[in-house]
N, C-alpha and C positions, 0 to 999 in steps of 0.2 A: 645509310642515314635516312631517317624519316619513315623507315619500314616498321610495321607493327610486329612486335614480338610478344609471345605469350610466356609468362613465367609462372610456374606452379610451386607452391610450398605446402608443407604439412605443419599442422599445429595441433596441440592437445585441445580437445573440445571441453567446454564448460557446460555441464548439464544441470539445468535448474528446473525445479518443479513448476509447471505452468500455473498451477493455482497460487503458488507463492508469489511468482512474478506479477500475476494479475492483481493480487491483493496489495502488493507494494505500490504498483502504479496507481491503483484506485486511492490508496491512502495519501498519495501525493497530488490528488485532484484530477487524475486523468479518467477519461471514459474509455474503457477497453473493449474491443471487439475481438473475439477469439474464434479461430477456424482451424481446420485440419488441412495441411498441405500435402505434398507428395510424400509417399512412404510413411504416412502417419505423423509427420513432423507438425508440431503445433505452430500456428502463425498468429501473431497478435498485432493489432493496430491500435495505438493509444493516441488520443487527442485530448487537448486541454479542454476542460469543462467550462 
């Protein structure tokens, strides 16, 4: 009891076009910063304008 345990699960990934996600966020009033993370994965940070 109280010990840390790691559990791993698998799930299907949802792949969305980065340009589409950015446009949707901007349409909702967010300011979006886009960068490239590890393995070419797109990273976004959205803040309320």
